[in-house]
C-alpha positions as CSV (number, residue, x, y, z in Angstrom):
1,M,0.0,0.0,0.0
2,D,2.9,2.3,0.6
3,H,3.7,2.3,-3.1
4,L,0.3,3.8,-3.8
5,V,0.9,6.6,-1.3
6,D,4.3,7.3,-2.8
7,A,2.7,7.4,-6.3
8,D,0.0,9.7,-5.1
9,H,2.6,12.0,-3.5
10,R,4.6,12.2,-6.7
11,S,1.5,13.2,-8.7
12,R,0.7,16.3,-6.5
13,P,1.6,19.6,-8.0
14,D,2.2,21.1,-4.5
15,T,5.1,18.6,-4.1
16,D,6.4,19.1,-7.7
17,P,9.5,21.3,-7.7
18,G,8.9,22.0,-11.5
19,S,7.5,25.3,-12.8
20,L,4.3,23.6,-14.0
21,G,3.5,22.2,-10.6
22,R,4.2,25.6,-9.0
23,A,2.0,27.3,-11.6
24,D,-0.8,24.9,-10.9
25,C,-0.6,25.7,-7.2
26,R,-0.4,29.5,-7.8
27,I,-3.4,29.6,-10.1
28,L,-5.4,27.4,-7.7
29,S,-4.5,29.7,-4.8
30,A,-5.5,32.8,-6.8
31,F,-8.9,31.3,-7.7
32,H,-9.4,30.0,-4.2
33,A,-8.7,33.4,-2.7
34,R,-11.9,34.7,-4.6
35,G,-13.8,32.4,-2.3
36,R,-13.2,34.8,0.6
37,D,-16.0,36.8,-0.9
38,P,-19.1,35.2,0.6
39,R,-21.1,35.7,-2.5
40,V,-18.5,34.0,-4.7
41,A,-18.1,31.2,-2.2
42,S,-21.8,30.6,-2.0
43,A,-22.2,30.6,-5.8
44,A,-19.3,28.1,-6.1
45,R,-20.8,25.8,-3.5
46,V,-24.1,25.8,-5.3
47,L,-22.5,25.0,-8.6
48,S,-20.4,22.2,-6.9
49,R,-23.6,20.6,-5.4
50,A,-25.5,21.0,-8.6
51,G,-22.7,19.4,-10.7
52,E,-22.2,16.4,-8.4
53,H,-22.4,13.2,-10.6
54,G,-23.3,15.4,-13.6
55,V,-26.8,15.9,-12.2
56,L,-27.2,19.5,-13.4
57,W,-26.2,18.5,-17.0
58,L,-28.3,15.4,-17.1
59,A,-31.3,17.3,-15.9
60,A,-30.7,20.0,-18.5
61,G,-30.5,17.4,-21.3
62,L,-33.7,15.6,-20.1
63,A,-35.5,19.0,-19.9
64,G,-34.3,19.8,-23.4
65,A,-35.8,16.5,-24.6
66,V,-39.1,17.3,-23.0
67,V,-39.3,20.9,-24.2
68,D,-37.9,20.3,-27.7
69,G,-39.9,17.3,-28.8
70,G,-38.9,17.7,-32.4
71,R,-35.2,17.0,-31.5
72,R,-35.9,14.7,-28.5
73,G,-33.6,12.0,-29.9
74,A,-30.7,14.4,-30.3
75,W,-31.2,15.7,-26.8
76,L,-31.3,12.2,-25.3
77,R,-28.2,11.2,-27.2
78,G,-26.5,14.4,-26.0
79,T,-27.5,13.5,-22.5
80,A,-26.1,10.0,-22.9
81,L,-22.8,11.5,-24.2
82,T,-22.6,13.7,-21.2
83,A,-23.2,10.8,-18.8
84,G,-20.7,8.7,-20.7
85,A,-18.0,11.3,-20.5
86,H,-18.6,11.7,-16.8
87,L,-18.3,7.9,-16.3
88,V,-15.1,7.8,-18.3
89,S,-13.6,10.6,-16.2
90,M,-14.4,8.7,-13.0
91,G,-12.6,5.7,-14.5
92,V,-9.5,7.8,-15.3
93,K,-9.6,9.2,-11.9
94,R,-9.4,5.8,-10.3
95,V,-6.4,4.9,-12.5
96,V,-4.5,8.2,-12.0
97,R,-5.2,8.5,-8.3
98,R,-4.0,12.1,-7.9
99,P,-4.9,13.4,-4.5
100,R,-6.8,16.6,-4.1
101,P,-4.9,19.8,-3.3
102,A,-3.6,19.9,0.2
103,H,-2.3,23.5,0.3
104,V,-5.7,25.1,0.4
105,E,-8.7,24.5,2.7
106,P,-11.6,23.2,0.6
107,L,-14.9,25.0,0.8
108,V,-17.0,21.9,0.1
109,R,-16.8,18.2,0.9
110,T,-16.0,15.9,-2.0
111,V,-17.4,12.4,-2.7
112,G,-14.0,11.0,-3.7
113,R,-10.4,11.8,-2.7
114,H,-8.9,11.8,-6.2
115,S,-8.6,14.9,-8.3
116,F,-7.5,14.1,-11.9
117,P,-9.5,14.8,-14.0
118,S,-12.3,16.9,-12.7
119,S,-15.5,15.0,-13.4
120,H,-17.5,18.2,-12.9
121,A,-15.5,19.8,-15.7
122,T,-15.8,16.7,-17.9
123,S,-19.6,16.6,-17.7
124,A,-19.9,20.4,-17.9
125,A,-17.8,20.6,-21.1
126,A,-19.6,17.6,-22.7
127,A,-22.9,19.3,-22.0
128,A,-21.6,22.6,-23.3
129,V,-20.6,21.1,-26.6
130,S,-23.6,18.7,-27.0
131,Y,-26.4,21.1,-25.8
132,G,-24.7,24.1,-27.3
133,A,-25.0,22.4,-30.7
134,L,-28.7,22.2,-30.1
135,G,-29.0,25.9,-29.5
136,A,-28.8,25.9,-25.7
137,Y,-26.5,28.9,-25.6
138,A,-26.8,29.5,-21.9
139,I,-25.1,26.1,-21.2
140,P,-21.5,27.0,-22.3
141,P,-21.1,30.0,-19.9
142,L,-22.7,28.0,-17.1
143,A,-20.3,25.2,-17.8
144,A,-17.3,27.6,-17.7
145,A,-18.6,28.9,-14.3
146,M,-18.8,25.2,-13.1
147,C,-15.2,24.7,-14.1
148,A,-14.0,27.8,-12.4
149,S,-16.0,26.9,-9.3
150,R,-13.9,23.8,-8.8
151,L,-10.9,26.1,-8.3
152,V,-12.7,28.5,-6.1
153,V,-13.8,25.8,-3.7
154,G,-10.3,24.4,-3.7
155,V,-10.9,20.8,-4.7
156,H,-9.0,20.6,-8.0
157,Y,-5.8,21.9,-9.6
158,P,-6.2,23.9,-12.8
159,S,-4.7,21.0,-14.7
160,D,-7.4,18.7,-13.3
161,V,-10.1,21.1,-14.6
162,A,-8.4,21.5,-18.0
163,A,-8.0,17.8,-18.5
164,G,-11.6,17.2,-17.5
165,A,-12.8,19.9,-19.8
166,A,-10.7,18.5,-22.7
167,L,-12.1,15.0,-22.0
168,G,-15.6,16.3,-22.1
169,V,-15.1,18.2,-25.3
170,L,-13.4,15.2,-26.9
171,A,-16.3,12.8,-25.9
172,A,-18.9,15.3,-27.2
173,C,-17.0,15.8,-30.5
174,L,-16.5,12.1,-31.0
175,G,-20.2,11.5,-30.5
176,A,-21.4,14.5,-32.5
177,G,-22.3,12.4,-35.5
178,W,-24.2,9.9,-33.4
179,M,-26.0,12.7,-31.6
180,R,-27.2,14.3,-34.9
181,R,-28.1,10.9,-36.4
182,G,-31.7,9.6,-36.2
183,G,-33.7,12.5,-37.6
184,T,-36.1,14.4,-35.4
185,H,-37.8,11.5,-33.6
186,A,-36.6,9.7,-30.4
């Protein structure tokens, strides 16, 4: 078991003497400092809770399917892509096993102890691309706010959020053809 602890320790930017690790910590600290404003902290906490397990994005996709019956199938496939991206990020997280930041006090509790990639960012980015393609233009800015909130609450390094967002975008782009396929019926 000690080899896992050692591996976890080496993958933490706050123990990385390189400039990339230091930059990760500095950027996180700067975002986390914004959480001293109670309004910012409150908004970040709300986003964190809403994004847990991709619930916000799954609910948005299902709502889109209900409201936009003509493209119900596309909305449901976009929702499936978002859920799938989230599940993939959870699998990657279990393999990489990077611990959460230790140099800042988190503003929220987390379900898991591993940090890379951010599953919140993965599902947010997948939803932004999938639902944005369907005309839900409010989703991309909300997804960006979700990504930033992970830094404000102090539970992810910027590289975790960037990797999660990239994974979400990749999943949505790879599934874009499938999402559009099937005409206008579910």
